[in-house]
C-alpha positions, 0 to 999 in steps of 0.5 A: 158430537159435531156440528153438521157444516162446512169446515176448512184451513189449511193443509199444509206447513206454514211457511214459503213453498211451491205449493199449497193445500186449502182443503174444506169438508161438509155438506157445502163445501161443493157449493162455495167452491162453485162459487169462488173457482174459474176452470180452465174450459168451462163446461156445463157438467158437473166437476167428476168426483177424485179428477183435478181441474185446473183453473183460476180462483177469485171472488165472486164480489170484485171478480178478482183473480187471487190464484190459478190452481188445480182442483179436486172434489171427493164426493161422500163417502168415498173422502178423508171424513167421510163428507165431500171434500175439496181441496185447493192445490194453490202456489204456497204463499203465505199471504196469497194461501191466508188470502184464499181460506179466508175467502172460503170463510167469507163464501160461509166456511169456518174454519176448522179447529186443531184435527177437526178433519181426523175426528169427523174422520173417526165420528163417521166410520172412515178410522177407529180411534188408535187409526186417528191417532196414528194419524199425528204419529206418523206426522210426529215421527222422526224417524223409519222406524218410527214411521214404520210402528206409526203405520201399522198401526194407520193400517188397523194392526193395532184394532185387528188386535183389540177386535180379536180379544173383544171377541175372545171377552165375549164369548165367555161373557155369553156363557156368564149372561147363560147362567143368568138367564138360565139358573135352573139349566146350570150349565156352562158356568159350572165350568168355572175352571175352563172359564177362570182358565179362558180369562187367564189366557186374555190377561197373558196377551193383554201382557204380553203387550203392554210390555211393549209401550216402553220399547215402542214409545221410545220410538216413538217419543224418543230415549233422552241420553244424559252425557255428563263427567269431571271438566275436560273430559271430553264429554262435548268433544264425544257428542260431536263425534256421535253426530258427526260434526262440530256442533260445540264449542270444545276448548282447554279450559275446565268448565266450558260447557255452563248449560245443558246442550241438546242435539239429536241423533238418529240410531238406527231408527231410534231417536234420540236426544244427546245432553251435553251436560255442563262439568260436574265438579264443586265449584264457588264459582256461580254460575258454573255451580247452576250449570252442575245443577241443571247437568244432576237435574237432567242426569236424573230426568234421562233414560240413559247415562253416558259417564265419560273419563279421562283414560290420560289419566289416573280417577279424581275425586270428581270421577268418583261423584259422577259414578255414584251419581249414575250408578243406579241408571242404565249407563255406558262407561265412556273411558275417554283419550284411548289414543295416549297412554292411559293412567287410568284403573280400570278394575277400580272402576270396574268393582265399583260401576258393576255390571255396567258396559265400559268400553274405551273410546278417542272423541278426537279421531273418533275411534271406537265411536261406532262401536260406542253407538251399537252399545247406547242403542242395545243398551238404551232398548234391549231385545226387540219384543216378540209381540204382534203389536207395539203399543207406543200411547200411553192411553191405550195402554192405561185401558189395556190395563184396567181389563186386565184389572178387571179380569182379574177381578172377574177371575177371582169371584168365578174362584171365590164361587160369586153369582155370574151378576157379579162376575158378566159387571166385571167382566163388562168392566174388561171389554169398556175399557178394550173399547175405549181404545177404538174409539166403541165406548166414547169419551167427548173429554177424551175426544177433545184431549186426542184432537187438539193436539192435531195441528189446524188442518188434520 
């Protein structure tokens, strides 16, 4: 599945820093280190595993010192990859770190591919596939809740649940296989009703978990929220109020915002991309017309919308255009400028938009903004799932759904009194779908697709 060679890469982010880490993994890692590392207090004995040593990085040909560094050797199998691993902790200058990596490569190491360290950890049994994928989620998490969900999978929560499910499925398969191997006994499979009930129970357990995917996806990838409305209702002011700082130009001139402006917001652990869009209205201005098209396009692909109305004036035709556009989406209708006399007909809005939430705020003074944030989070997420595991990965969801479909087919075959050989094949498909999630069933294409998303050095 991979070359048994020694790989090397910079494990820390590119850029100047106080510290950088260059990592090697493979059978020649320690030998390469011995050629470039000069210990501060030279001793005859071998470097101890999992201990830090101070010394200098030296080019063995020119004898030129590149840097002072700390070095640690982690011998197999007690290492991240399950191979001999060496880390050089050096000063974090961009040019310097590349020089050190180049030195290791010149001594026989190969530059690691993206995700190759974690891929080796998986192939050597240090992590299963869900844990390996969760490592990337942990690196890319943008909020504390995202970290919490990723960490639970790194620690094997999903893997354990899948393992328990596979064990229950294997118990069912044993009964079916017994009916195939000993047909004259007519054992076990005669209890078709019980087998059907057990298979249905497995399908229900899968449904409980797959139903959590959308909730988990929002914490992993973030929600997209479009702030829309006609010109000059205070969309940009509301964006600034939600962010708690002046990030967008605000003027009394209608049409100031002509492009989509994106900013990030953390709603109690939920990452949100807020889109401040151009005012939606009929216009002959070609530039503004493009902005309106962008607004409608972003509205269509958003997870939720905030439709902004100006409470200080009666409803205009352009307000109705905006309300019509958001009617089919999860929407909060925000009546802005609550700090001045209200002239808007709220009852008309309620009658048109239906049960969608209606809130009054003053973006200028910040009144109602905290309540708006809470309402927006609740609108997007709904109630928290009570399932034992939360899915965040579409690959896991797709595999579980294939497994559930195979279980349903097996159940239908039992009901139709089909031969046990057919039932066994369908149950085997369900087992393989579950095994694919944790990597028991492997596909090189899937592995390459997963690990190619990693940064080099992880």
